[in-house]
LOVO-537370 format. One line per field, with one value per residue (C-alpha): x, z, y; residue in one letter. Coordinates in pm, 1 decimal, m for minus. Example, Ala and Ser with C-alpha at 12.3 -4.5 7.8 and 13.67 -1.06 7.14 Angstrom:
xx: c(1230.0, 1367.0)
zz: c(780.0, 714.0)
yy: c(m450.0, m106.0)
code: c(a, s)
end
This chain:
xx: c(12677.4, 12886.7, 13161.8, 13505.4, 13698.0, 13973.1, 13727.9, 13582.8, 13929.2, 14015.8, 13693.4, 13754.7, 14110.2, 13983.2, 13727.9, 13992.0, 14228.2, 13953.5, 13838.5, 14193.0, 14217.2, 14183.8, 13870.4, 13928.5, 13889.8, 13640.4, 13812.7, 13818.1, 13689.4, 13922.7, 13919.7, 13809.1, 13839.8, 13547.5, 13665.7, 13611.1, 13264.2, 13182.5, 13325.3, 12983.6, 12789.3, 12489.2, 12202.7, 11833.3, 11561.4, 11438.2, 11250.3, 11191.1, 11281.3, 10984.6, 11078.3, 11145.1, 11495.5, 11673.2, 11633.8, 11735.5, 11891.0, 12100.0, 12444.4, 12715.1, 12999.0, 13162.9, 13172.0, 12851.6, 12508.9, 12472.8, 12218.4, 12305.9, 12111.1, 12130.8, 12057.2, 11814.8, 11929.3, 12307.1, 12342.0, 12567.2, 12572.3, 12623.2, 12671.9, 12418.0, 12491.8, 12841.3, 12809.0, 13123.0, 12992.4, 12615.7, 12418.3, 12189.8, 11871.1, 11697.6, 11319.5, 11227.5, 11275.1, 11031.4, 10724.2, 10804.9, 11178.0, 11509.1, 11529.5, 11562.0, 11432.5, 11642.1, 11655.4, 11957.6, 12036.8, 12348.0, 12573.4, 12291.1, 12086.1, 11766.8, 11663.5, 11607.4, 11546.9, 11415.4, 11639.3, 11581.7, 11874.7, 11875.7, 12048.7, 12323.4, 12382.8, 12219.7, 12072.6, 11801.3, 11689.7, 11309.5, 11303.0, 11422.5, 11381.5, 11705.6, 11531.4, 11242.2, 11222.8, 11060.1, 10968.2, 10853.7, 10488.1, 10446.6, 10328.2, 9971.3, 9809.6, 9798.6, 10176.1, 10138.2, 10192.3, 10439.0, 10333.5, 10556.5, 10515.9, 10703.2, 10702.7, 10809.5, 10489.1, 10488.2, 10786.5, 10558.3, 10338.7, 10382.2, 10156.6, 10091.1, 10191.1, 10153.6, 10384.8, 10373.6, 10636.0, 10592.2, 10885.3, 11206.9, 11407.0, 11714.4, 11550.1, 11609.4, 11361.6, 11002.2, 10672.4, 10405.2, 10357.7, 10018.5, 9909.3, 9685.1, 9636.4, 9707.2, 9789.0, 9679.0, 9591.9, 9902.3, 9764.0, 9988.2, 9922.1, 9900.3, 9734.6, 9587.0, 9314.3, 9390.5, 9160.7, 9334.4, 9002.7, 9052.5, 9340.3, 9366.5, 9511.8, 9617.3, 9672.0, 9861.3, 9707.2, 9957.5, 10209.0, 9934.8, 9636.3, 9569.3, 9281.4, 9210.1, 9048.7, 8929.1, 8973.0, 8749.1, 8939.5, 8625.4, 8421.2, 8715.5, 8560.5, 8752.7, 8571.5, 8675.3, 8657.9, 8779.2, 8543.0, 8658.0, 8716.5, 9045.0, 9385.6, 9353.1, 9587.6, 9478.8, 9721.7, 9574.8, 9753.2, 9584.5, 9254.5, 9077.4, 9127.8, 8781.0, 8831.8, 8530.8, 8717.3, 9008.3, 9225.9, 9396.7, 9573.5, 9427.2, 9435.7, 9078.5, 8945.4, 9274.7, 9623.6, 9772.4, 9746.4, 9526.8, 9408.4, 9055.5, 8855.3, 8628.0, 8346.4, 8357.2, 7991.8, 7824.6, 8090.4, 8086.8, 8408.7, 8530.5, 8825.4, 9036.6, 9330.8, 9483.5, 9766.1, 9887.0, 10143.2, 10131.3, 10077.4, 10345.4, 10209.5, 9976.9, 10031.7, 9840.4, 10000.4, 9904.0, 9604.1, 9521.4, 9655.2, 9841.6, 9786.3, 10068.7, 10095.5, 10404.8, 10388.2, 10621.0, 10667.1, 10887.2, 11155.9, 11156.1, 10937.2, 10699.4, 10561.4, 10232.1, 10119.8, 9761.8, 9589.5, 9384.9, 9093.3, 9060.9, 9223.9, 9414.4, 9780.7, 10032.6, 10291.1, 10640.5, 10888.2, 11264.9, 11302.1, 11620.1, 11600.5, 11602.9, 11405.0, 11226.7, 11172.3, 11133.8, 10896.7, 10805.9, 10593.8, 10649.2, 10371.2, 10338.4, 10299.3, 10547.7, 10842.3, 10897.2, 11206.1, 11276.5, 11560.7, 11676.9, 11883.2, 11951.5, 12160.5, 12446.0, 12395.6, 12352.7, 12067.8, 12083.8, 11848.7, 11657.2, 11415.4, 11134.8, 10964.4, 10598.4, 10580.1, 10892.7, 10871.5, 11244.0, 11422.3, 11751.0, 12002.7, 12116.2, 12369.7, 12634.6, 12699.6, 12905.5, 13279.7, 13499.8, 13733.0, 13490.7, 13411.5, 13031.3, 13093.7, 13253.2, 12935.4, 12683.8, 12309.1, 12081.8, 11856.0, 11518.0, 11505.1, 11269.7, 11272.9, 11020.3, 11087.2, 11040.4, 10659.5, 10618.9, 10599.6, 10775.5, 11054.3, 11179.7, 11550.6, 11798.7, 12101.8, 12439.3, 12699.0, 13064.8, 13185.7, 13459.2, 13414.4, 13597.2, 13424.6, 13405.3, 13516.6, 13335.4, 13332.0, 13199.5, 12851.4, 12685.7, 12321.5, 12223.7, 11924.9, 11748.1, 11649.1, 11302.8, 11131.7, 10923.6, 11185.3, 11265.0, 11588.9, 11533.4, 11712.9, 11906.7, 12277.0, 12450.8, 12820.8, 12835.0, 12698.0, 12900.2, 13220.3, 13167.7, 13068.2, 13358.6, 13593.2, 13465.0, 13157.8, 12810.5, 12546.7, 12189.2, 11966.0, 11677.8, 11336.4, 11224.5, 10867.4, 10773.1, 10921.3, 10706.3, 10599.9, 10459.4, 10112.0, 9973.0, 9974.0, 10345.3, 10411.8, 10236.9, 10382.1, 10664.7, 10463.3, 10563.5, 10788.1, 11106.2, 11416.5, 11212.8, 11007.2, 11209.5, 11534.8, 11417.4, 11371.1, 11735.0, 11851.8, 11644.1, 11795.2, 12122.1, 11966.4, 11919.9, 12284.3, 12406.0, 12230.0, 12435.0, 12735.5, 12959.8, 12890.1, 13108.9, 12832.9, 13082.6, 13152.3, 12830.6, 12795.0, 12512.7, 12508.9, 12262.1, 12191.6, 11942.4, 11680.4, 11919.9, 12185.9, 11944.3, 11891.3, 12268.7, 12312.9, 12001.7, 12147.6, 12478.1, 12310.9, 12010.6, 12153.7, 12522.7, 12645.7, 12454.5, 12664.3, 13040.6, 13053.2, 12830.1, 12842.1, 12625.6, 12569.1, 12397.7, 12169.2, 11923.6, 12050.3, 11837.4, 11471.3, 11383.9, 11612.3, 11538.2, 11161.8, 11193.6, 11427.1, 11214.7, 11272.1, 10989.1, 10887.1, 10801.8, 10530.6, 10246.9, 10394.3, 10504.3, 10187.6, 10207.5, 10565.5, 10461.7, 10182.9, 10427.4, 10730.9, 10601.5, 10549.8, 10848.5, 10608.2, 10397.3, 10604.8, 10940.8, 11000.3, 10935.7, 11151.5, 11428.2, 11416.4, 11449.5, 11729.6, 12073.8, 12249.4, 12110.0, 12221.1, 12569.2, 12719.1, 12597.1, 12785.4, 13080.6, 13149.7, 13338.6, 13150.9, 13210.0, 12996.0, 12977.1, 12801.2, 12735.4, 12789.5, 12492.6, 12241.4, 11905.8, 11742.0, 12001.4, 12201.5, 12578.5, 12560.8, 12368.3, 12653.9, 12907.0, 12736.7, 12695.8, 13063.6, 13173.9, 12941.6, 13061.9, 13428.8, 13386.9, 13348.8, 13683.2, 13501.1, 13688.3, 13492.7, 13582.0, 13419.0, 13424.3, 13279.8, 13193.4, 13166.7, 13000.3, 12726.4, 12376.7, 12153.9, 12309.4, 12627.0, 12588.8, 12949.2, 13132.4, 13463.3, 13286.7, 13107.2, 13438.7, 13606.2, 13312.1, 13305.5, 13682.2, 13670.2, 13387.1, 13580.9, 13897.8, 13692.7, 13526.0, 13854.9, 14006.4, 13725.4, 13503.1, 13722.3, 14038.7, 13878.4, 14105.1, 14126.0, 14296.8, 14209.7, 13938.4, 14021.7, 14057.6, 13975.8)
zz: c(3545.5, 3727.6, 3970.7, 3885.9, 4125.9, 4143.2, 4253.6, 4522.1, 4659.2, 4665.3, 4851.4, 5109.3, 5163.7, 5215.9, 5473.8, 5660.1, 5668.2, 5791.7, 6060.9, 6195.8, 6236.3, 6599.6, 6684.8, 6736.1, 7100.2, 7170.7, 7208.9, 7566.9, 7613.1, 7734.0, 8112.5, 8238.6, 8578.0, 8789.2, 8727.1, 8354.9, 8406.6, 8630.8, 8372.9, 8214.8, 8303.4, 8521.3, 8442.1, 8522.6, 8516.3, 8219.0, 8276.4, 7991.2, 8028.5, 7993.5, 7631.3, 7560.2, 7429.5, 7714.0, 7928.6, 8295.5, 8402.3, 8685.8, 8599.1, 8798.7, 8568.1, 8840.7, 9072.0, 9250.5, 9114.5, 9003.2, 8786.3, 8420.3, 8135.7, 7773.7, 7476.0, 7259.5, 6932.5, 6978.8, 7236.1, 7442.1, 7809.6, 8100.2, 8469.8, 8679.1, 9039.9, 9185.7, 9478.2, 9572.5, 9879.0, 9870.4, 9577.3, 9402.2, 9225.1, 9021.6, 9000.2, 8753.0, 8607.4, 8734.2, 8506.9, 8368.8, 8418.7, 8446.4, 8822.3, 8916.0, 9203.6, 9342.7, 9637.6, 9843.4, 10176.0, 10394.9, 10340.3, 10256.0, 10572.8, 10358.6, 10525.8, 10187.6, 10162.7, 9872.8, 9726.2, 9477.5, 9262.0, 9039.7, 8698.6, 8874.5, 9117.1, 9434.2, 9642.7, 9907.4, 10130.7, 10152.3, 10460.9, 10771.7, 11007.3, 10974.3, 11098.3, 10850.0, 10521.6, 10210.8, 9859.8, 9546.9, 9461.5, 9133.0, 8993.7, 8985.8, 8642.4, 8620.5, 8696.3, 8983.9, 9273.4, 9370.3, 9583.6, 9823.3, 10110.3, 10439.5, 10784.6, 10955.3, 11164.2, 11266.5, 11184.1, 11131.5, 10858.2, 10543.0, 10506.6, 10167.7, 10122.0, 9838.1, 9778.6, 9540.4, 9267.0, 9097.4, 9143.1, 8982.2, 8814.0, 9001.4, 9338.5, 9520.2, 9795.2, 9776.4, 9854.7, 10115.0, 10209.6, 10305.2, 10437.2, 10182.1, 10355.2, 10720.2, 10735.6, 11067.1, 10949.3, 10762.2, 10411.5, 10111.4, 9843.0, 9497.1, 9255.2, 9246.5, 9008.3, 8760.8, 8944.1, 9277.4, 9430.7, 9465.4, 9614.4, 9570.9, 9876.2, 9953.4, 10267.5, 10284.4, 10513.7, 10412.6, 10128.8, 9931.7, 10037.1, 10013.1, 9993.9, 9788.8, 9922.0, 9776.2, 9963.1, 9853.2, 9963.3, 9929.0, 10176.3, 10370.7, 10356.7, 10277.0, 10111.5, 10076.4, 9707.8, 9727.4, 9929.9, 9875.3, 10031.7, 10044.7, 9931.0, 9661.8, 9561.4, 9454.2, 9306.9, 9184.3, 8872.3, 8745.4, 8719.0, 8390.3, 8251.6, 8366.2, 8712.5, 8682.6, 8679.5, 8866.1, 8679.5, 8894.6, 8885.9, 9068.8, 9075.1, 9197.8, 9053.2, 8872.4, 8927.8, 8758.9, 8794.5, 8529.1, 8455.8, 8561.5, 8605.6, 8886.2, 8822.0, 9106.2, 9081.0, 9046.9, 9171.4, 8856.2, 8773.5, 8433.9, 8323.5, 8076.3, 7990.7, 8103.1, 8001.8, 8102.7, 8317.7, 8574.7, 8447.1, 8625.3, 8572.3, 8351.5, 8235.3, 8041.4, 7855.8, 7948.6, 7717.7, 7691.2, 7339.2, 7444.9, 7701.9, 7800.5, 7997.2, 8107.7, 8136.4, 8342.0, 8069.5, 8208.4, 8373.7, 8111.5, 8051.9, 7756.0, 7668.6, 7486.2, 7369.0, 7260.9, 7085.5, 7357.7, 7123.1, 6940.5, 7196.7, 6906.5, 6943.7, 6821.8, 6601.6, 6660.8, 6405.7, 6423.5, 6798.9, 6906.3, 7043.9, 7419.7, 7732.8, 7708.1, 8042.0, 8196.0, 7929.6, 7959.9, 7711.4, 7696.3, 7779.0, 7410.1, 7334.2, 7048.7, 7217.3, 7424.9, 7618.8, 7717.9, 7816.1, 7630.8, 7803.1, 7805.0, 8003.6, 7760.7, 7741.9, 8014.0, 7989.4, 7722.0, 7685.5, 7361.0, 7242.6, 6995.0, 6785.8, 6724.6, 6432.0, 6239.6, 6369.4, 6438.5, 6739.3, 6849.8, 7098.2, 7346.7, 7552.2, 7502.1, 7843.7, 7750.8, 7805.7, 7497.0, 7692.8, 7679.0, 7359.1, 7362.4, 7209.9, 7541.1, 7739.3, 7818.4, 7756.5, 8026.4, 7930.2, 8096.6, 8226.6, 8462.8, 8690.0, 8908.9, 9278.1, 9558.3, 9551.0, 9174.3, 9166.9, 8859.3, 8945.7, 8684.5, 8668.6, 8453.8, 8343.2, 8251.3, 8096.8, 8056.5, 7698.3, 7547.1, 7754.0, 7605.1, 7541.1, 7871.8, 8076.6, 8407.7, 8601.7, 8941.3, 8969.9, 9187.9, 9276.9, 9273.5, 9495.6, 9462.1, 9739.6, 9885.6, 10004.4, 9691.3, 9446.5, 9102.8, 8911.7, 8561.8, 8228.3, 8294.5, 8264.2, 8588.5, 8627.9, 8920.4, 8720.3, 8407.0, 8613.5, 8782.5, 8460.5, 8270.2, 8525.4, 8470.4, 8688.4, 8583.7, 8744.6, 8801.4, 8920.0, 9097.9, 9119.0, 9398.2, 9526.4, 9677.8, 9384.0, 9211.4, 8848.5, 8836.2, 8981.1, 9330.5, 9428.9, 9348.1, 9528.7, 9846.3, 9838.1, 10083.9, 10342.2, 10694.0, 10525.7, 10482.5, 10534.6, 10452.6, 10130.2, 9952.9, 10065.0, 9939.2, 9595.0, 9603.1, 9711.5, 9434.5, 9177.7, 9227.7, 9036.5, 8735.7, 8759.6, 8814.9, 8494.4, 8290.3, 8138.0, 8197.8, 8571.4, 8843.0, 9074.8, 9360.5, 9347.9, 9389.2, 9604.0, 9691.1, 9685.7, 9745.2, 9889.4, 10159.3, 10149.0, 9914.8, 10183.2, 10430.3, 10194.3, 10169.2, 10545.8, 10584.8, 10330.8, 10519.1, 10859.5, 10780.0, 10492.5, 10585.6, 10339.1, 10030.8, 9923.5, 9925.5, 9995.8, 10062.7, 9964.0, 10191.7, 10099.8, 10392.9, 10456.4, 10742.8, 10995.3, 11301.7, 11212.8, 11571.5, 11566.0, 11204.6, 11254.4, 11584.0, 11434.5, 11128.5, 11041.9, 11172.6, 10819.4, 10750.6, 11017.6, 10762.3, 10605.3, 10929.5, 10986.3, 10631.6, 10694.9, 11021.4, 10843.7, 10589.9, 10809.9, 11167.6, 11457.6, 11695.6, 11988.5, 11917.1, 11682.4, 11853.3, 11852.9, 11479.0, 11402.2, 11624.7, 11442.8, 11098.5, 11199.6, 11091.7, 11373.1, 11633.7, 11433.9, 11347.4, 11523.4, 11233.0, 10967.8, 10822.4, 10490.3, 10419.9, 10355.1, 10301.7, 10440.6, 10287.4, 10493.1, 10492.1, 10828.5, 10778.3, 10681.0, 10850.0, 10747.8, 10828.1, 11108.7, 11111.6, 11450.4, 11286.1, 11048.8, 11330.9, 11539.2, 11249.2, 11161.3, 11524.0, 11582.1, 11274.5, 11347.8, 11674.5, 11459.0, 11293.9, 10967.4, 10724.8, 10727.0, 10548.5, 10644.9, 10432.0, 10575.8, 10394.1, 10637.7, 10382.2, 10254.5, 10357.0, 10236.5, 9894.8, 9771.6, 9556.3, 9518.9, 9216.3, 9397.2, 9670.8, 9419.2, 9250.0, 9577.5, 9693.4, 9380.2, 9360.2, 9712.9, 9613.2, 9315.5, 9521.0, 9778.3, 9516.2, 9342.0, 9671.8, 9835.4, 9550.2, 9246.2, 9444.3, 9753.5, 9983.5, 10352.6, 10505.3, 10864.7, 10934.6, 10872.7, 11181.2, 11009.9)
yy: c(6524.1, 6262.0, 6363.1, 6224.3, 6000.8, 6262.7, 6530.9, 6303.9, 6228.6, 6597.7, 6677.8, 6404.0, 6527.4, 6884.8, 6768.6, 6570.5, 6869.0, 7104.4, 6860.3, 6844.7, 7223.7, 7330.3, 7528.3, 7897.7, 7990.0, 8268.7, 8602.1, 8729.0, 9083.9, 9352.0, 9388.1, 9727.5, 9894.3, 10010.2, 10366.7, 10306.6, 10158.4, 10454.3, 10693.5, 10696.6, 11011.6, 10932.9, 11169.4, 11211.4, 11475.2, 11673.9, 12001.5, 12247.2, 12614.4, 12853.3, 12932.3, 12561.9, 12624.9, 12444.4, 12133.3, 12115.5, 11783.7, 11638.6, 11504.6, 11329.1, 11431.2, 11641.8, 11337.3, 11434.1, 11526.6, 11888.4, 12068.8, 12129.0, 12284.7, 12172.5, 12397.1, 12197.6, 12353.2, 12339.3, 12062.2, 12290.1, 12192.8, 12435.4, 12358.6, 12549.7, 12446.0, 12411.6, 12171.2, 11977.6, 11792.4, 11727.2, 11589.4, 11839.2, 11725.8, 11993.9, 11991.7, 12262.6, 12606.1, 12864.3, 12888.6, 13233.4, 13287.9, 13103.7, 13069.4, 12703.0, 12494.6, 12211.1, 11969.8, 11865.4, 11698.2, 11680.7, 11381.4, 11143.1, 11207.2, 11235.5, 11564.3, 11726.9, 12100.7, 12308.3, 12577.0, 12857.3, 12967.0, 13275.4, 13286.6, 13485.6, 13197.8, 13336.3, 13053.5, 13064.7, 12774.7, 12780.2, 12557.6, 12738.6, 12441.4, 12242.1, 11925.6, 11947.0, 11759.4, 11908.7, 11795.9, 11976.6, 11901.4, 12090.6, 12425.3, 12550.6, 12532.3, 12912.7, 12916.2, 13161.7, 12920.3, 12652.0, 12355.7, 12170.2, 11926.0, 11954.2, 11799.7, 12123.1, 12139.0, 11772.6, 11552.5, 11251.3, 11399.5, 11606.2, 11910.9, 12072.3, 12436.9, 12683.1, 12973.3, 13269.3, 13259.2, 13595.1, 13828.2, 13944.6, 13664.9, 13792.0, 13727.4, 13400.6, 13487.1, 13370.7, 13535.2, 13450.1, 13085.3, 12944.9, 12607.0, 12437.7, 12101.9, 12021.1, 11651.7, 11502.4, 11150.7, 11039.2, 11094.5, 11160.5, 11422.4, 11263.1, 11509.8, 11861.3, 11978.2, 12258.6, 12501.5, 12417.1, 12314.4, 11940.2, 11742.8, 11365.9, 11191.2, 10835.2, 10631.3, 10303.0, 10042.1, 9775.7, 9754.7, 9574.4, 9781.5, 10154.3, 10399.8, 10709.3, 11029.1, 11357.8, 11685.8, 11973.4, 12284.0, 12499.3, 12298.9, 12159.2, 11812.4, 11493.6, 11204.5, 10839.4, 10740.8, 10382.0, 10167.1, 9807.2, 9468.7, 9284.3, 9403.6, 9669.6, 9951.1, 10299.2, 10553.7, 10887.5, 11018.2, 11337.3, 11525.4, 11589.3, 11940.0, 12048.4, 11898.3, 11668.2, 11335.9, 11186.0, 10935.3, 10675.4, 10340.6, 10043.2, 9664.1, 9627.9, 9299.8, 9238.2, 9101.8, 9409.3, 9785.4, 9948.7, 10303.8, 10404.0, 10722.6, 10843.4, 11091.4, 11342.0, 11438.0, 11099.6, 10858.6, 10643.7, 10461.7, 10346.9, 10135.5, 10334.8, 10109.0, 9780.2, 9547.0, 9200.4, 9385.5, 9664.2, 10016.2, 10220.1, 10570.8, 10774.7, 11128.6, 11396.6, 11687.2, 12043.1, 12093.6, 11723.9, 11684.4, 11369.6, 11098.2, 10865.7, 10541.8, 10349.9, 9970.6, 9750.8, 9489.5, 9208.6, 9424.1, 9699.3, 10005.5, 10019.4, 10363.3, 10421.9, 10767.5, 10845.4, 11131.5, 11300.6, 11377.0, 11043.8, 10812.5, 10656.6, 10558.4, 10815.4, 10647.8, 10784.5, 10652.5, 10660.1, 10622.6, 10442.9, 10089.8, 10047.8, 10117.1, 10454.3, 10628.6, 10974.4, 11108.4, 11477.8, 11674.4, 12050.6, 12298.1, 12392.3, 12018.9, 12055.0, 11883.3, 11571.2, 11464.1, 11105.1, 10875.3, 10564.4, 10296.2, 9922.7, 9678.2, 9759.0, 10133.7, 10399.9, 10648.9, 10916.0, 11210.3, 11264.2, 11530.5, 11458.3, 11726.5, 11639.2, 11886.5, 11779.9, 11419.4, 11419.2, 11269.6, 11424.4, 11283.6, 11549.5, 11351.1, 11084.2, 10935.6, 10627.9, 10651.1, 10620.9, 10392.8, 10098.4, 9912.3, 9857.7, 9513.5, 9415.1, 9484.9, 9211.3, 9228.3, 9090.7, 8801.0, 8736.6, 8377.9, 8195.4, 7894.0, 7716.0, 7749.5, 7497.8, 7528.7, 7560.3, 7940.5, 8078.1, 8322.7, 8575.7, 8662.2, 8853.2, 8650.9, 8804.5, 8570.2, 8672.0, 8703.3, 8488.8, 8172.6, 7874.6, 7541.3, 7358.3, 7659.4, 7703.4, 8029.2, 8146.5, 8294.1, 8555.0, 8607.8, 8976.3, 9067.4, 9403.5, 9642.9, 9683.8, 9477.0, 9505.2, 9630.9, 9492.1, 9446.1, 9583.8, 9578.3, 9896.8, 9969.6, 9873.0, 9958.3, 9713.1, 9421.0, 9498.4, 9528.2, 9192.7, 9014.2, 9169.3, 9012.9, 8661.9, 8610.4, 8500.7, 8725.6, 8615.1, 8901.7, 8729.1, 8896.1, 8666.0, 8652.9, 8985.6, 9176.6, 9436.4, 9418.2, 9065.2, 9105.3, 9158.3, 8789.3, 8761.2, 9090.3, 8970.8, 8618.6, 8698.5, 8894.0, 8783.5, 8523.8, 8727.7, 8521.3, 8212.3, 8196.1, 8464.6, 8304.8, 7965.9, 8125.8, 8234.6, 7891.1, 7730.3, 7966.9, 7781.4, 7491.8, 7717.0, 7822.3, 7466.2, 7365.5, 7612.2, 7439.0, 7740.0, 7783.3, 7634.5, 7511.3, 7493.5, 7866.3, 8063.8, 8376.5, 8614.9, 8995.3, 9278.0, 9622.3, 9725.1, 9446.8, 9264.6, 9306.0, 9148.8, 8857.0, 8816.7, 8794.6, 8576.9, 8334.1, 8316.3, 8275.7, 8055.3, 7845.2, 7862.9, 7600.9, 7714.0, 8015.2, 8049.5, 8424.9, 8723.7, 9092.1, 9307.2, 9671.2, 9851.1, 9555.1, 9511.3, 9254.5, 9340.0, 9388.5, 9481.5, 9784.2, 9881.7, 9884.7, 10071.5, 10333.5, 10416.7, 10786.3, 11008.2, 11109.2, 10742.9, 10748.9, 10747.2, 10432.6, 10265.2, 10062.7, 9928.2, 9815.1, 9654.1, 9466.8, 9325.5, 9263.3, 9250.7, 9491.7, 9503.3, 9553.2, 9244.1, 9027.0, 9047.7, 8671.2, 8639.0, 8942.2, 8807.1, 8475.6, 8636.5, 8876.7, 8746.2, 8933.9, 8696.1, 8391.3, 8507.8, 8205.8, 7991.2, 8192.7, 8003.4, 8179.1, 8503.9, 8825.9, 9196.9, 9481.9, 9831.0, 10098.2, 10473.6, 10642.3, 10879.4, 10609.2, 10692.5, 10363.5, 10098.3, 10253.7, 10213.1, 10041.5, 9759.2, 9678.9, 9730.9, 9464.9, 9223.0, 9242.4, 9199.8, 8904.3, 8716.0, 8781.2, 8592.6, 8280.9, 8341.6, 8408.2, 8638.2, 8964.2, 9286.2, 9615.5, 9932.6, 10254.6, 10576.7, 10872.3, 11101.0, 10867.7, 10759.1, 10476.8, 10421.7, 10585.2, 10896.6, 11013.2, 10876.0, 10822.8, 10625.7, 10406.0, 10332.6, 10241.4, 10029.1, 9819.1, 9784.7, 9642.1, 9408.4, 9270.7, 9222.0, 9035.0, 8812.5, 8737.9, 8632.1, 8437.5, 8317.0, 8283.7, 8210.3, 8049.5, 8252.2, 8167.7, 8467.3, 8559.9, 8815.0, 9178.9, 9397.4, 9727.1)
code: c(m, k, t, s, t, a, n, i, c, a, l, v, a, l, l, v, i, n, s, c, k, p, k, e, e, p, k, k, p, q, l, y, s, m, a, q, f, m, d, i, v, q, i, n, g, g, a, f, s, p, d, e, t, k, v, l, i, n, s, k, e, t, g, i, y, n, a, f, e, i, d, i, k, t, g, e, k, k, q, v, t, k, s, t, d, n, a, v, f, s, d, s, y, f, p, n, d, n, r, i, l, f, e, s, d, k, g, g, n, e, i, t, h, l, y, v, q, t, p, e, g, k, v, n, d, l, i, q, d, s, t, a, k, a, q, f, a, g, w, s, y, n, k, k, m, m, y, y, t, s, n, s, r, d, k, k, y, f, d, l, y, k, i, e, v, e, g, k, p, s, e, s, k, m, y, p, v, s, l, l, y, k, n, e, q, g, l, d, v, s, a, i, s, n, d, d, r, y, i, a, l, t, k, s, t, t, t, n, n, s, d, m, y, l, l, d, t, q, s, g, k, t, k, l, l, s, e, h, k, g, d, v, q, f, q, p, q, y, f, s, l, d, g, k, k, l, f, y, l, t, n, q, g, s, e, f, m, y, l, a, s, y, d, l, a, g, g, a, t, e, k, v, e, e, a, p, w, d, l, m, y, a, y, q, s, r, s, g, k, y, r, l, v, a, i, n, n, d, a, r, t, e, i, k, i, y, d, g, a, t, n, q, p, v, q, i, a, g, l, p, e, g, d, i, t, g, v, n, i, s, d, s, e, k, l, m, t, f, y, v, s, s, s, k, s, p, s, n, l, f, v, y, n, f, e, t, k, e, a, k, q, l, t, n, t, m, t, k, e, i, d, p, a, h, l, v, a, g, e, v, v, r, f, k, s, y, d, g, l, e, i, p, c, l, l, y, k, p, l, g, l, a, e, g, e, k, v, p, a, l, l, f, i, h, g, g, p, g, g, q, t, r, l, n, y, s, p, i, v, q, h, i, v, n, h, g, y, v, v, l, a, v, n, n, r, g, s, s, g, y, g, k, s, f, y, a, a, d, d, r, k, h, g, d, a, d, l, k, d, c, v, e, s, k, k, l, l, a, g, l, r, y, v, d, a, g, k, i, g, i, m, g, g, s, y, g, g, y, m, t, m, a, a, l, a, f, t, p, e, e, f, n, v, g, v, n, l, f, g, v, t, n, w, l, r, t, l, k, s, i, p, p, w, w, a, a, f, r, d, a, l, y, a, e, l, g, n, p, a, t, d, s, v, a, l, y, n, k, s, p, l, f, h, a, d, k, i, t, k, p, f, i, v, l, q, g, t, n, d, p, r, v, l, k, v, e, s, d, e, m, v, a, a, a, r, k, n, g, v, p, v, e, y, v, l, f, p, d, e, g, h, g, f, v, k, k, e, n, n, i, k, a, n, e, e, i, l, k, f, l, d, k, y, l, k, g, e, g, n, a, p, a, s, e, e)
end
């Protein structure tokens, strides 16, 4: 059928009219405060009660971490501990009653003690030495003993103790303690066999090289299980139910960590499971009905569950989308708890029933004040660095950018060295992106999760090769049509704070501003002032970073403090007074040295925090100060004189 001339004219007129209509501008998201982004409830943990009717978790809903229990059937939540000053992290219920075990320190000083609390609220500190640090190491398989490690005998090393747990549920006191393993060589306890006979131990030679040992408590002899050449990692995970095999992770002969087994009688080893990524941990349920592995799959966790008898994958339908972490299978092997999160959603706790095949959400941690549609999902991107090495990153783009609009950008560098920025919900990142900044989280060389060669690629090259990756990442940002290439800053905490100050001191014209959260600025002091309980790991740190006794020149050259005269761009420092890793004096000196240049420097101190801020109100204040600083000096290019606070 032919189209009439009139119809053609009408169609042309319609096209002309539509082409003249202005394009609709993208709708800007609502702006939210840091208090709103922090209004989510941060939670972790997940221990079943002995009767498997409740789950014990840690929640920050009171402003600081406390222990809560959740009724699995009703979802009712009850606060168990009542701390108002120091963070509480629960470990477990007792095996046969509702007493709980938790850990806590004083103001972030990392001297954690172990506490027993009865259902009536009576609390007893198990560690009498106020200077000693202690950590929960699990329950015996027969549920009659509790294991813990402590450096009460020698502050450099952690011994293994066992303690009787039988007693009245109303009693917070414990029964006789005995020394199970006297640590005189700097070995770390990794796994204990079900019959309590064998203890798997590890020793780090460097951050890329470790060994695995077996202690036979009957004979008292310790045997090296991991004879090898070159840099290889060994991480014991668990013993077989009969105690005849040790399952461990290793990267021997591989770029990535895989699961293997060692036959204790004959010494034969066998590869059990591998992936084109690092296996993060392996886990076996109480009677071996299920075996689980976690895989670090490109900045997110992939969980695989297998039938212990057939070794076939267990298909679990109906699980929500997102990153599944923190998996725990109950002793009856009927229930499983796990967390689900994403870059747009904070962690929520779920319980799965293996018999009914139903998954149930137990928490809802997202604030109702934020529309989830206004949150930004991280995108995995990569670029080739100065030497061709491919560097993985996570990119966060603000919503509602108009055509042709260009906005400032910020590099976000993780802690470590050796950390990894992952696709998790970050109130800090979401807050910054929501207020109009592009964020590129760079997993520069030396980050974990991308193979042992990538992990070792920054050894003895800190402030050089890793910094060059960050500088090169600017090219990726500059190639994005929505980034203002003339307004790019750098931000990070701990090692990321070091990278921030290294960028400002060693490449002073590359970044417009810096945000330093408790970052190392004087490697000589930091490595000399390592806490005593890090003694077993000290040599490994020295091998990666340098020994202050023999490598003082190299450490001096890579320490931003001694090159502060080169800093020209504004920065802000946020520091906890009680930090045992990066001492307050280090930030004091860095701020004072830079202010001599007339550089605008802001300094925010938290007298009740350590290395990382755990109190909600402090996190809110810290990130409000960061945004004000960025708005003034990066977005607004402010030039006010240095603060004298």
